[in-house]
C-alpha positions as CSV (number, residue, x, y, z in Angstrom):
1,X,19.5,20.9,-114.4
2,X,21.0,20.6,-111.0
3,X,24.2,18.8,-109.9
4,X,25.6,17.1,-107.1
5,X,29.5,15.4,-106.5
6,X,29.4,12.2,-104.5
7,X,32.3,11.1,-104.0
8,X,34.5,13.2,-106.8
9,X,31.7,12.4,-109.5
10,X,29.4,14.7,-110.7
11,X,25.9,13.6,-111.0
12,X,22.4,15.5,-112.3
13,X,19.1,14.8,-110.8
14,X,15.7,16.0,-110.1
15,X,14.4,17.9,-107.6
16,X,13.0,15.5,-104.9
17,X,15.5,13.0,-105.4
18,X,17.4,11.5,-102.0
19,X,21.2,11.4,-102.4
20,X,21.4,7.8,-102.3
21,X,18.9,7.3,-105.1
22,X,20.8,10.0,-107.4
23,X,24.0,7.8,-106.7
24,X,23.0,4.5,-107.5
25,X,21.9,5.8,-110.9
26,X,24.8,7.8,-111.7
27,X,26.6,4.2,-110.7
28,X,28.1,5.9,-107.4
29,X,28.8,3.1,-104.9
30,X,27.2,4.2,-101.3
31,X,26.6,0.8,-99.1
32,X,23.1,0.7,-98.0
33,X,20.8,-2.3,-96.4
34,X,17.2,-0.7,-95.4
35,X,16.8,1.4,-98.6
36,X,14.6,0.3,-101.0
37,X,13.0,2.2,-104.1
38,X,9.6,1.2,-103.6
39,X,9.7,1.4,-99.8
40,X,9.5,4.4,-97.4
41,X,12.9,5.5,-95.8
42,X,13.4,4.7,-92.4
43,X,17.2,5.5,-92.3
44,X,17.4,2.5,-89.8
45,X,20.6,0.9,-91.0
46,X,23.0,3.9,-90.6
47,X,25.8,2.5,-93.2
48,X,24.9,5.0,-95.9
49,X,26.0,7.9,-93.8
50,X,28.2,10.6,-95.4
51,X,29.8,14.1,-94.7
52,X,27.6,16.6,-96.8
53,X,28.6,20.0,-97.3
54,X,26.2,22.7,-99.7
55,X,26.7,26.2,-100.4
56,X,25.6,28.6,-97.7
57,X,23.7,31.3,-99.0
58,X,24.5,33.3,-95.9
59,X,27.9,33.2,-96.7
60,X,28.3,34.0,-100.3
61,X,27.5,30.8,-101.4
62,X,30.7,29.2,-99.9
63,X,30.5,25.4,-99.4
64,X,30.3,24.5,-95.7
65,X,29.8,21.3,-94.0
66,X,26.2,20.8,-92.8
67,X,25.6,20.3,-89.2
68,X,29.1,21.1,-88.4
69,X,30.2,18.1,-90.5
70,X,27.8,15.8,-88.7
71,X,27.5,12.5,-90.6
72,X,23.7,12.4,-92.3
73,X,21.9,9.6,-93.9
74,X,22.0,9.6,-97.7
75,X,19.2,7.8,-97.9
76,X,16.7,10.2,-96.5
77,X,18.6,13.6,-97.3
78,X,17.1,15.3,-100.5
79,X,19.9,16.4,-103.0
80,X,20.5,19.9,-103.4
81,X,22.2,21.7,-106.4
82,X,25.9,22.3,-105.4
83,X,26.1,19.8,-102.6
84,X,29.5,17.7,-102.2
85,X,28.8,14.8,-100.8
86,X,31.5,12.1,-99.1
87,X,31.0,8.4,-98.1
88,X,34.5,7.5,-98.7
89,X,36.2,10.0,-96.1
90,X,38.0,8.8,-93.2
91,X,34.8,9.5,-91.1
92,X,32.3,7.9,-93.3
93,X,34.6,4.8,-93.6
94,X,34.9,4.4,-89.7
95,X,31.0,4.7,-89.9
96,X,30.9,2.0,-92.1
97,X,33.6,-0.1,-90.4
98,X,31.6,0.3,-87.0
99,X,28.3,-0.5,-88.2
100,X,29.5,-3.8,-90.0
101,X,30.9,-4.7,-86.4
102,X,27.7,-4.1,-84.7
103,X,25.5,-6.1,-87.1
104,X,28.0,-9.1,-87.3
105,X,28.1,-8.8,-83.3
106,X,25.3,-11.6,-82.9
107,X,25.3,-12.8,-86.6
108,X,26.1,-16.6,-86.6
109,X,29.0,-16.7,-89.2
110,X,27.3,-19.3,-90.6
111,X,28.1,-18.4,-94.4
112,X,29.5,-22.2,-95.4
113,X,25.4,-23.6,-94.7
114,X,23.4,-20.4,-95.7
115,X,21.5,-20.4,-98.6
116,X,22.2,-17.0,-99.2
117,X,25.9,-17.2,-99.6
118,X,27.4,-16.2,-102.7
119,X,24.9,-13.2,-103.2
120,X,24.5,-11.7,-99.6
121,X,25.2,-8.1,-99.2
122,X,26.6,-8.5,-95.8
123,X,29.3,-10.9,-97.3
124,X,30.1,-8.2,-99.6
125,X,30.1,-5.3,-97.7
126,X,32.0,-7.4,-95.0
127,X,34.5,-7.7,-97.2
128,X,34.3,-4.4,-98.7
129,X,33.8,-1.9,-95.4
130,X,33.9,-4.2,-92.4
131,X,37.4,-5.1,-90.1
132,X,39.2,-8.1,-90.4
133,X,38.8,-9.5,-87.0
134,X,35.9,-9.5,-84.5
135,X,36.5,-7.7,-81.2
136,X,33.5,-9.1,-79.6
137,X,34.5,-11.8,-77.0
138,X,31.2,-12.3,-75.2
139,X,28.3,-14.5,-75.7
140,X,26.1,-14.1,-78.8
141,X,22.3,-13.7,-78.6
142,X,20.8,-16.6,-80.2
143,X,17.2,-16.5,-81.7
144,X,15.1,-19.4,-83.2
145,X,14.7,-20.5,-86.5
146,X,10.7,-20.0,-87.9
147,X,8.0,-20.8,-90.1
148,X,6.4,-17.9,-91.4
149,X,4.3,-19.2,-93.7
150,X,3.8,-21.5,-96.6
151,X,6.7,-20.3,-98.9
152,X,9.2,-18.7,-96.2
153,X,11.4,-19.6,-93.7
154,X,13.2,-17.1,-91.1
155,X,16.7,-17.9,-89.2
156,X,16.2,-15.0,-87.0
157,X,20.1,-15.3,-86.0
158,X,21.2,-13.4,-89.4
159,X,18.6,-10.7,-89.5
160,X,20.3,-7.3,-89.3
161,X,16.8,-5.8,-88.8
162,X,16.3,-3.5,-92.0
163,X,12.6,-3.8,-91.7
164,X,12.4,-4.0,-95.7
165,X,10.0,-7.2,-95.2
166,X,7.7,-5.5,-92.5
167,X,7.5,-2.5,-94.6
168,X,6.7,-4.4,-97.8
169,X,3.7,-6.2,-96.2
170,X,2.5,-3.0,-94.8
171,X,3.3,-0.9,-98.2
172,X,3.2,-3.1,-101.1
173,X,1.1,-6.1,-100.1
174,X,-1.5,-4.2,-97.6
175,X,-1.4,-7.2,-95.3
176,X,0.9,-6.5,-92.6
177,X,1.3,-9.8,-91.4
178,X,5.1,-9.1,-90.5
179,X,6.2,-7.2,-87.8
180,X,9.1,-6.3,-85.3
181,X,8.7,-8.4,-81.7
182,X,10.7,-7.4,-78.7
183,X,13.4,-4.5,-78.0
184,X,17.1,-4.2,-78.2
185,X,19.0,-6.8,-79.0
186,X,16.4,-9.1,-78.6
187,X,14.1,-7.9,-81.5
188,X,13.1,-10.0,-84.3
189,X,10.9,-10.5,-87.1
190,X,7.7,-12.5,-86.6
191,X,3.9,-12.8,-87.5
192,X,1.0,-12.4,-85.1
193,X,-0.1,-15.8,-83.9
194,X,-2.0,-17.3,-86.3
195,X,-1.5,-14.9,-89.1
196,X,1.0,-16.9,-91.5
197,X,3.0,-14.7,-93.9
198,X,0.7,-16.2,-97.0
199,X,-0.6,-13.1,-99.1
200,X,-0.3,-13.7,-103.0
201,X,2.8,-11.6,-103.3
202,X,4.3,-13.1,-99.9
203,X,7.5,-14.6,-101.5
204,X,8.9,-11.1,-102.6
205,X,10.0,-10.7,-99.0
206,X,13.0,-13.6,-99.7
207,X,14.6,-11.2,-103.0
208,X,14.1,-7.8,-100.7
209,X,16.1,-9.8,-97.8
210,X,20.0,-8.8,-98.3
211,X,20.8,-11.2,-95.7
212,X,20.1,-14.6,-95.1
213,X,17.4,-14.1,-93.2
214,X,14.3,-14.7,-95.1
215,X,14.9,-18.1,-97.2
216,X,12.5,-19.5,-99.9
217,X,11.5,-23.0,-98.8
218,X,11.5,-24.5,-102.2
219,X,14.8,-23.5,-102.8
220,X,16.5,-24.3,-99.6
221,X,19.5,-26.6,-99.9
222,X,18.8,-27.3,-103.2
223,X,22.0,-25.5,-104.9
224,X,25.1,-23.1,-104.6
225,X,23.9,-19.7,-106.0
226,X,27.5,-19.2,-107.8
227,X,26.7,-22.4,-109.8
228,X,23.3,-20.7,-110.9
229,X,22.6,-19.2,-114.4
230,X,20.2,-16.5,-115.2
231,X,18.2,-16.3,-118.6
232,X,15.8,-13.5,-119.4
233,X,12.2,-14.3,-119.7
234,X,8.7,-13.6,-119.1
235,X,5.8,-14.9,-117.2
236,X,4.4,-18.2,-119.2
237,X,1.3,-18.8,-117.4
238,X,-0.3,-15.9,-116.7
239,X,-1.1,-12.4,-118.8
240,X,0.8,-10.3,-116.7
241,X,4.0,-10.3,-118.8
242,X,5.7,-9.9,-116.1
243,X,9.5,-10.0,-116.4
244,X,11.3,-12.8,-114.9
245,X,14.8,-14.9,-114.8
246,X,14.8,-18.5,-114.8
247,X,18.2,-19.6,-112.9
248,X,19.6,-23.0,-113.9
249,X,22.3,-25.1,-113.7
250,X,23.3,-28.0,-115.8
251,X,20.3,-27.9,-117.8
252,X,17.8,-28.1,-114.4
253,X,15.9,-25.3,-113.3
254,X,16.2,-24.3,-109.8
255,X,14.3,-21.0,-109.3
256,X,12.5,-18.0,-110.8
257,X,13.0,-14.5,-109.8
258,X,11.4,-11.4,-110.7
259,X,13.4,-9.0,-113.1
260,X,13.0,-5.4,-112.7
261,X,10.5,-3.5,-115.5
262,X,9.0,-0.2,-114.4
263,X,6.8,-0.5,-116.8
264,X,5.4,-3.9,-116.5
265,X,6.1,-5.5,-113.1
266,X,8.3,-3.4,-111.4
267,X,10.4,-5.1,-108.7
268,X,7.8,-7.8,-108.0
269,X,5.9,-10.9,-109.2
270,X,3.4,-13.4,-107.5
271,X,3.6,-16.3,-105.7
272,X,1.7,-18.1,-108.2
273,X,4.6,-17.3,-111.1
274,X,7.2,-17.7,-108.9
275,X,5.9,-21.3,-108.2
276,X,4.5,-22.0,-111.2
277,X,7.1,-23.3,-113.6
278,X,6.9,-27.1,-111.9
279,X,5.3,-28.4,-114.6
280,X,8.2,-27.7,-117.3
281,X,9.9,-30.9,-115.8
282,X,7.2,-33.0,-114.4
283,X,5.3,-35.4,-116.4
284,X,6.3,-34.4,-119.7
285,X,5.4,-36.4,-122.7
286,X,8.7,-37.4,-124.5
287,X,8.2,-39.1,-127.5
288,X,5.8,-38.6,-130.5
289,X,2.9,-41.0,-131.0
290,X,0.3,-42.5,-133.5
291,X,-2.8,-44.2,-133.3
292,X,-2.6,-47.8,-134.7
293,X,-5.2,-50.4,-133.9
294,X,-7.3,-47.9,-131.7
295,X,-4.3,-47.3,-129.6
296,X,-1.5,-44.7,-129.5
297,X,1.9,-46.3,-130.6
298,X,5.4,-44.8,-129.6
299,X,7.3,-43.4,-133.2
300,X,9.7,-41.1,-134.4
301,X,9.2,-37.5,-135.8
302,X,9.7,-38.2,-139.2
303,X,7.1,-41.2,-139.3
304,X,4.7,-39.0,-137.3
305,X,5.0,-36.0,-139.7
306,X,4.4,-38.3,-142.6
307,X,1.1,-39.7,-141.3
308,X,0.2,-36.2,-140.1
309,X,0.3,-34.6,-143.4
310,X,-1.2,-37.7,-145.2
311,X,-4.2,-37.3,-142.9
312,X,-4.8,-34.0,-143.0
313,X,-4.4,-33.8,-147.0
314,X,-6.8,-37.0,-146.8
315,X,-9.4,-34.7,-145.5
316,X,-9.0,-32.0,-147.3
317,X,-9.6,-34.1,-150.4
318,X,-12.7,-35.6,-149.1
319,X,-13.8,-32.2,-149.0
320,X,-13.4,-31.5,-145.2
321,X,-12.0,-28.3,-143.7
322,X,-9.0,-28.1,-141.3
323,X,-9.0,-26.3,-138.1
324,X,-6.2,-25.0,-136.5
325,X,-6.3,-24.4,-133.1
326,X,-3.5,-22.6,-131.5
327,X,-3.4,-22.3,-128.0
328,X,-2.7,-18.8,-126.2
329,X,0.9,-20.6,-124.0
330,X,2.0,-20.6,-127.1
331,X,4.6,-17.7,-128.4
332,X,3.6,-15.7,-131.2
333,X,6.4,-17.1,-133.6
334,X,5.0,-20.7,-132.8
335,X,1.5,-19.2,-133.9
336,X,2.8,-17.5,-137.7
337,X,4.7,-21.0,-138.3
338,X,1.4,-23.1,-137.2
339,X,-0.9,-20.8,-139.7
340,X,1.7,-20.8,-142.2
341,X,1.7,-24.5,-142.2
342,X,-2.3,-24.9,-141.8
343,X,-2.5,-22.8,-144.8
344,X,-0.1,-24.5,-146.9
345,X,-2.2,-27.7,-146.3
346,X,-5.4,-26.3,-146.9
347,X,-5.9,-22.4,-148.1
348,X,-9.7,-22.6,-146.5
349,X,-8.6,-23.6,-143.1
350,X,-10.1,-22.0,-140.3
351,X,-7.9,-20.7,-137.2
352,X,-9.2,-20.5,-133.5
353,X,-7.2,-19.1,-130.5
354,X,-7.3,-21.9,-127.9
355,X,-8.9,-22.4,-124.5
356,X,-8.0,-18.9,-122.1
357,X,-8.2,-20.0,-118.5
358,X,-9.8,-17.4,-116.1
359,X,-9.2,-17.8,-112.3
360,X,-11.1,-15.2,-110.1
361,X,-10.4,-11.5,-110.7
362,X,-7.9,-9.3,-111.3
363,X,-6.6,-8.1,-107.9
364,X,-4.2,-5.0,-107.1
365,X,-1.9,-4.4,-103.9
366,X,-2.1,-2.8,-101.9
367,X,-5.3,-3.4,-100.6
368,X,-7.6,-0.7,-101.4
369,X,-5.9,-0.1,-105.0
370,X,-7.8,-0.9,-108.0
371,X,-6.1,-2.5,-111.6
372,X,-4.5,0.8,-113.3
373,X,-4.3,2.8,-110.5
374,X,-0.8,4.6,-110.4
375,X,1.7,2.4,-107.9
376,X,-0.2,-0.4,-107.9
377,X,0.9,-4.2,-108.4
378,X,-1.9,-6.6,-110.5
379,X,-2.4,-10.0,-110.1
380,X,-4.7,-11.1,-113.3
381,X,-7.1,-13.4,-113.1
382,X,-6.2,-14.1,-117.2
383,X,-4.3,-17.4,-116.7
384,X,-2.5,-17.6,-120.4
385,X,0.2,-15.4,-121.5
386,X,-0.5,-14.5,-125.2
387,X,-3.7,-14.6,-125.9
388,X,-3.5,-11.3,-127.7
389,X,-0.2,-12.3,-129.5
390,X,-1.6,-15.2,-131.0
391,X,-4.8,-13.3,-132.1
392,X,-3.1,-10.5,-133.4
393,X,-0.6,-13.4,-135.7
394,X,-3.9,-15.4,-136.8
395,X,-5.6,-12.5,-137.8
396,X,-2.7,-11.1,-140.1
397,X,-3.6,-14.3,-142.4
398,X,-7.0,-12.5,-143.2
399,X,-8.9,-15.7,-141.6
400,X,-11.8,-15.5,-139.4
401,X,-10.5,-16.4,-136.0
402,X,-12.6,-18.0,-133.5
403,X,-12.5,-18.4,-130.1
404,X,-12.2,-21.4,-128.1
405,X,-16.1,-22.0,-127.5
406,X,-17.0,-21.1,-131.3
407,X,-14.3,-23.6,-132.7
408,X,-15.7,-26.4,-130.2
409,X,-19.2,-25.9,-131.3
410,X,-18.0,-26.0,-135.0
411,X,-16.1,-29.1,-134.4
412,X,-18.8,-31.0,-132.7
413,X,-21.8,-30.0,-135.6
414,X,-19.0,-31.7,-138.0
415,X,-17.9,-28.8,-140.0
416,X,-14.2,-29.7,-139.9
417,X,-12.6,-33.2,-141.4
418,X,-9.5,-32.4,-139.7
419,X,-7.7,-30.5,-136.9
420,X,-4.4,-29.3,-135.4
421,X,-4.9,-28.5,-131.9
422,X,-1.9,-27.3,-129.5
423,X,-1.8,-27.3,-125.6
424,X,1.1,-26.4,-123.6
425,X,-1.0,-25.5,-120.5
426,X,0.2,-26.3,-117.1
427,X,-3.2,-28.1,-116.2
428,X,-6.2,-29.8,-118.2
429,X,-7.7,-27.8,-120.9
430,X,-9.9,-30.3,-122.7
431,X,-13.5,-30.8,-121.4
432,X,-15.0,-34.6,-121.9
433,X,-17.5,-32.9,-124.2
434,X,-14.6,-30.9,-126.4
435,X,-12.7,-34.2,-126.4
436,X,-15.7,-36.3,-127.4
437,X,-16.2,-33.9,-130.4
438,X,-12.9,-35.4,-132.0
439,X,-14.5,-38.6,-132.4
440,X,-14.6,-38.3,-136.1
441,X,-12.0,-35.5,-136.9
442,X,-8.3,-36.6,-137.7
443,X,-6.7,-35.0,-135.0
444,X,-2.8,-34.0,-134.7
445,X,-2.4,-32.6,-131.1
446,X,1.1,-30.7,-130.4
447,X,1.0,-31.1,-126.3
448,X,3.5,-31.2,-123.6
449,X,1.8,-33.0,-121.0
450,X,-0.8,-35.8,-120.7
451,X,-4.2,-34.5,-121.4
452,X,-8.0,-35.7,-121.7
453,X,-7.8,-34.6,-125.7
454,X,-4.8,-37.0,-126.4
455,X,-7.5,-40.0,-126.0
456,X,-8.7,-39.0,-129.1
457,X,-5.8,-37.8,-131.3
458,X,-4.5,-39.7,-134.0
459,X,-0.9,-38.0,-134.2
460,X,0.5,-36.8,-130.9
461,X,3.8,-34.6,-131.4
462,X,5.7,-33.6,-128.4
463,X,6.0,-29.6,-127.7
464,X,8.3,-27.5,-125.8
465,X,7.6,-25.1,-122.8
466,X,8.2,-21.3,-123.1
467,X,11.4,-22.2,-120.7
468,X,12.7,-24.4,-123.6
469,X,12.5,-22.0,-126.7
470,X,12.8,-18.4,-127.5
471,X,9.9,-16.2,-128.8
472,X,7.6,-13.4,-127.7
473,X,4.4,-12.9,-125.7
474,X,1.7,-10.2,-125.7
475,X,0.8,-9.5,-122.4
476,X,-3.1,-8.0,-121.4
477,X,-1.8,-4.6,-122.1
478,X,-0.6,-5.0,-125.4
479,X,3.3,-4.7,-124.7
480,X,5.0,-7.2,-126.6
481,X,8.3,-8.7,-125.1
482,X,10.8,-11.3,-125.9
483,X,12.2,-13.9,-124.0
484,X,15.1,-16.4,-124.4
485,X,15.7,-20.1,-124.4
486,X,16.8,-20.9,-120.8
487,X,17.3,-24.9,-120.9
488,X,17.9,-27.5,-123.5
489,X,14.9,-29.2,-125.1
490,X,13.7,-32.1,-123.5
491,X,15.1,-35.3,-125.5
492,X,12.6,-36.1,-128.4
493,X,10.8,-32.6,-128.2
494,X,10.4,-30.0,-130.5
495,X,9.2,-26.2,-130.4
496,X,5.9,-26.1,-132.1
497,X,7.4,-23.7,-134.2
498,X,10.0,-26.0,-135.2
499,X,7.4,-28.8,-135.9
500,X,5.5,-26.6,-138.4
501,X,8.7,-25.8,-139.8
502,X,9.8,-29.3,-140.4
503,X,6.4,-29.8,-142.0
504,X,6.3,-27.3,-144.3
505,X,9.4,-28.6,-145.6
506,X,8.2,-31.8,-146.4
507,X,5.2,-30.2,-147.9
508,X,7.4,-28.6,-150.5
509,X,9.3,-31.8,-151.1
510,X,12.4,-31.1,-148.9
511,X,14.1,-34.1,-147.0
512,X,14.3,-33.4,-143.4
513,X,17.9,-35.4,-143.9
514,X,19.9,-37.7,-141.6
515,X,19.6,-37.5,-137.7
516,X,22.3,-35.2,-136.6
517,X,24.0,-35.8,-133.2
518,X,25.0,-32.9,-131.3
519,X,27.0,-33.2,-128.0
520,X,26.8,-29.2,-126.6
521,X,27.9,-28.2,-123.3
522,X,25.8,-27.2,-120.5
523,X,26.9,-24.5,-118.0
524,X,30.5,-24.9,-117.9
525,X,31.5,-22.3,-115.4
526,X,34.9,-22.5,-113.1
527,X,35.3,-24.9,-110.5
528,X,32.4,-27.2,-111.9
529,X,32.7,-30.3,-114.4
530,X,31.1,-29.7,-117.3
531,X,27.7,-31.0,-118.1
532,X,27.3,-32.7,-121.6
533,X,23.7,-32.8,-123.5
534,X,23.5,-34.7,-126.5
535,X,20.5,-33.8,-128.8
536,X,19.5,-35.6,-132.2
537,X,17.8,-33.2,-134.8
538,X,16.1,-34.3,-137.9
539,X,15.2,-30.8,-139.5
540,X,16.0,-29.5,-143.0
541,X,16.0,-26.1,-141.3
542,X,16.3,-24.9,-137.8
543,X,13.7,-22.6,-135.9
544,X,15.2,-19.1,-134.9
545,X,12.9,-16.7,-133.2
546,X,14.6,-13.3,-134.3
547,X,14.3,-14.9,-138.0
548,X,10.9,-15.5,-137.7
549,X,10.1,-12.3,-136.4
550,X,11.7,-10.7,-139.2
551,X,10.2,-12.7,-141.7
552,X,6.6,-11.6,-140.1
553,X,7.2,-8.1,-140.6
554,X,8.4,-8.8,-144.3
555,X,5.2,-10.4,-145.3
556,X,2.2,-8.7,-142.9
557,X,2.5,-5.1,-142.6
558,X,0.4,-5.5,-139.6
559,X,3.1,-7.9,-138.0
560,X,5.8,-5.1,-138.2
561,X,5.3,-4.5,-134.8
562,X,7.1,-7.9,-134.0
563,X,10.5,-6.1,-135.4
564,X,9.8,-2.5,-134.4
565,X,8.0,-2.9,-130.9
566,X,9.2,-6.0,-129.4
567,X,10.6,-4.9,-125.8
568,X,13.9,-7.2,-125.5
569,X,15.4,-8.3,-122.6
570,X,17.8,-5.7,-120.5
571,X,20.2,-7.9,-118.3
572,X,23.4,-6.6,-116.8
573,X,26.6,-8.2,-117.8
574,X,29.4,-6.3,-116.1
575,X,31.3,-8.2,-113.6
576,X,33.8,-6.7,-111.0
577,X,36.9,-9.0,-110.2
578,X,37.0,-10.1,-106.7
579,X,40.8,-8.7,-106.4
580,X,41.7,-5.6,-107.6
581,X,44.2,-5.5,-110.1
582,X,47.1,-3.4,-110.0
583,X,49.4,-2.5,-112.9
584,X,53.0,-3.0,-112.3
C-alpha cells in the first residue's frame, strides 16, 4: 500500500486521496476551514498550505521540493507514494499565522456573547496558530445580521467566507438558496430576494459553519456549550435511523445534532428530526390514573398495577382474549417485555403493531437523486422509528401479528375483552372510531401524552420517551442500532419495559417492595453547581436494556440478532488538555 509522511508520521493511503484527507484519517493535525469530506474542494481558506517534497523520477527518485518549495494546499493536492509533507515547518507556520491575522482583521471579536464560543474553530485556531496581538489599527468593516430562513440566522461580521454553506445548498440539498454577494472585503453570504433558506435539511449549514456566523434560532442564547453533555441516540420520530446526539445540561434537553455514520445518515439529519424532540418535555402525562365513577383519577403505580392485572385477568376468565398493541415508537426491548407480560396474562393473546404514520413520499437529496442511489441522503415518509423491530420481536412469540387496521377491525367487532395499548407518539394516533371501539373493552393504556384513547381507557400508565431510556430501533433498511438514555425519566413516569417487568413481578407473586428514594447528581461539571434529581422507584427488578437483549437472544434464536448484529454507538472520548503539561 502506498505511503506518505506527514509531519514525521508515516501514513498509508488509497490512490486518489488528498493529503488533508489522509492526515485526518491518520490523526495528524492540519488546520483547515473550507474543506469537508462531503463537499467539493475550493482550496479557499489557505490555512492548510504545506511544503511538499516528492521523489523526482528524473533524478533517480531523490526527494525534491515540489514547485520549488512553494506552499501548496493539502486539501486539493493528491497524495503520492513517497511524498513528505510539512505543515509544521517555519514557512507553513508563518502562513498559518498570516491567514489567522487576515481572518481576524474584520472579525468583531465578540466571543463572550457568541453562541459558538466553546466549539469555534476560529477560537481554537487563533489559540493554536494565531498571533498574540493584532497589528490592524484601521476601522473594521461592519456587516449586518440577517434572517436567512425559519431556522437559520447569520451574523455576517463573523463569517470567514469558507463557503461550506454555499456548497452544501448546491451540492447536497440541491436547492442553491445561498450564494456570495459582493466583492473583496464587502463579500457576504446571503439569499436571493424572496428565496429563504427553507429546504428540508437547511439547518445542517449550522453544523457545517466552523465559526459563529450561522446560528440556530432555536438554540440561540439558551446555554453555554461547555456546560452541555452529549449522549448518543437514534432518530426516534422517523424510520431513517439517523444517528444523533442529545445535548443536555442539568437533566434538560437543549438541542439535537447529527452524529456521523457513513452507512446510515452520513453527516446529516433533516430539520424534522433536529427540531422534532420538543414533545419530550411538553404537556407530558406525569401520574398514573384509574377510572372511577366514569372519570380518570390520579393514583400511584402500585394501585394502577393491581387494578390493571385484575381487569385483564377478569376479561380472560370471562372467555375473552387479550390484545396487545405495541407502538412502533417503542424500542425492541419494550416490545419484548410487553409481549412477555401479555403472554403471561393470556397465552391466547393476540399481538399487533400500532399505527405507523406516513406523510408524503420518500425524498432524496440532492434534487434528481432517488432513494437508494449512491451518495443520496433520504428523508423518509414513514414517521415511526421501529415498526420493523417491533414486528420482529412480536413474531418471535409464534403468534399472528396484526397490523393496526386489522387489529382495530377486530376490536370493533368485539373479539377482544381486554387490551394493552401503547402510544408514545409526538401527535394524535387514535381516530375517533378506534377510540369508540374501546367502550366495551377493558383497556390499559401506556402513553406519554394526553391522546384521544385516554377518554376510553380504564387504566392509564405513564411511559417514557426514547430520550429517557436505553434500547434499540430497527430502521427502514433493517439496521438495528442501540441508543442510550440521555436525561432522567420524568417524575412518576417509567419506561414501558419497566412497567411490564413490574407487572410480571406481581403476576409471579413477588412484591414491588418499599419505595426507594434515590437522589442522584445530574451533569456535574467544573465551574457548575451540581444539580440533584430525586427519583422514587418501587420495582422488584430494574429494567436494563443490555440484559434484556441478552435474554431475548437466549429465549429465541430469531432474536439472536439483538446480540450479534446491534450497532452500538461509537463516541470519541479522548480529551486534550488546554495547557501543555511539561515534566520537570
